[in-house]
N, C-alpha and C positions, 0 to 999 in steps of 0.2 A: 238481709244484705245491708251492710253498713256503708255510709258515705265516707270516701277516702279523706283523710285529714291532710294537713300541710306536710307533715313528716312523710307520709306515703308518697305524695307528689314529688317531694324533693328526692326521695330514694329512687323513684322511677326515672326522673330526669337525670340523676347522677349515673344510673346504670346505663341509660341510653348514651349519655355523653362519653362514658368510659369505653363503651363498645365502639362508638364512632372514632374516638381517638386511637384506639388499638388498630382498627382497620386502616385508618389513614397512615399511621406509622408503618404498618406492614407494607403498604403499597409504596411508600417513599423508600423504605429499605430495599425493596425488590427492584425498584427503578435504579437506585444508586449501584446496587450489585451488578445489574445487567450492564450499566454504563461502564463500570470498571472491567467487566469481563470482555466486552466488545473491544475496548481500548487496549486491553492486554494482548489480544490476538494481533491486532494491527501493529502494535509495537514490536512484534516478533518477526515482521516481514521487512526485509532490507535488500538493498542492491548496491553494487559498487563496480567500478571499472578497475581493471588491473593496470599497473603502469606498463608502458612500452618504451622501447628505445627508438631513436630516430631511424627510419628505414623499415620499421616493422609494419607490414601491410594490414595486419589483423589485430584487433584489440579484444581481449577477453572481458566479458561483462558477466558478473555473477548475481543471480537473484536467489535469495534464500528465504525459506519458510521454517522458522524454528518452533512454530506452534504445534499443538497436537491435532489441529484440524486443517484441512486443505483451504486454500484461497482460490478464487476463481477470477476469470477475465482480467488477467494482469496485463496492463500496458506498460512497457518499459521505454522510457525516454532517456536519451543520452545527450549531454551538452554538446553543442557543435564546436569543435576545437577552432574552427575558422571564424567564428562569430565573436570578435573581440572589440572592447572599447578602446578609448585613447590611451589607457594605462596598460594595455595588452592583457586585460583580464577577460576571461570568458564571460559573455553576457548570458545570464540565466534567463532564458526565454520563458514567458508565462505560458503555462499549459492551459489551453482553452478547449472547448468542446470540439473544435475543428483541427486541433494540433495532431500532427502525424507522429506516431511513435516509432522507436527503433525496432522493437519486437513485441509480439503478443504471445501470451501463454494462457491457454484456456483453463488449465487446472495446474496449480502448483501444490503437489502433495505435502502432507505434514512431514516435518523433519527432513526435508529435502532441499537441495540447492540445484539450480540449473545454470550451466555454463553456456553463455551465448557468445559466438564468435562474430564480431562486427568488423566489416571492412572499413578501413580508415579512408577518408576522402583524400588526404594528402599525407602519405606515409613519411615524407621527408621533412615534415613540419615538426618543430619541437613544441609549438603551441605555447600558450602562457603557463601551462602546467602539464605535467606528463599524465595526470589522471583526471579526466573530466568527470563531473558528478552525474549521478543517476537519479531520475525522478520516476516514481512508481504510482500507478493507479491500480486498485484491486478491490474486489468484493470479498467481504469476510463470510463466515459460515451462515450469517443471517441476511445475506445479500445487501449489506450496508456498504456503500462505496467509500473507500478511504484513499488518501494520498500521502505519500512520503515525499516531501519536496526535495529540491536540490541541496538544502541545508540539513536534511535528515529529520525535519519536523513532521509529526503525524497529525493529520486533521481529517475530519469527515469532508466528503465532497458531494455536491448534488449529483443525483443519478444522471448519468449520460450513457450514450450508446458506445461501448468499447469498440464495436466494429468500425465506427467512423474514424477511430484513431489508427486503424491498421494501415500499414504502408502499401503503396502500389509502386513505389519507386525502386530502381535498381542501380547498382554500380556505385553506391555510396554507403555512408554509415547507416542509411535506412534500408539497405538491401537485405533480402533474406540470406541466411547463412546456415551454419551448422548449429546444432543444439545438443548438448550432452547433459544428462541428468546424473547427479551424484548424491548418494545418500550419506548420512553421517556414519553409517556402519560399513560401507564399502563403496565401490564404484560401479556404475553402470552406464554405458555409452549408448546414445541414441542419436540418429541424424534425422533432420527434417528438410 
């Protein structure tokens, strides 16, 4: 048996170093790919309110999932048309863990949109704008909690209990109403 010389030692260290670098790059690439994939699904979830005319007692709110996977525990928040600042702009209320949502959808299937009919608090009000904005909280396929805020920005959100957001109120924009589900291929009605 021979004693290893300096060249053998350098070759062994180089081999171990190359292996370590390869494994590190593999995990970094995998992490970045997963991050892009998660964000891609969240970006495909949206919600909006349809415009209404003065005197219309019900507003249609649409929540859409354009991704290939379902999303879960969707809390839908609608701006309050009556909550205005001195410039008559709707105040975008911060959504906290104790905020009450307009609607709750336990599962939003892939490639589907849900039409929610929301009673308006004051149908005769023109409000500062005819279309209040929508804020969504939802869980993606990996149970990661996401938010699409009133300005349409997507960001991760700390895990909270979506059940605490569910409304118990009635007779206002926060009251239960009808729900219809529509697919991109056809239409299907459902009431809740």
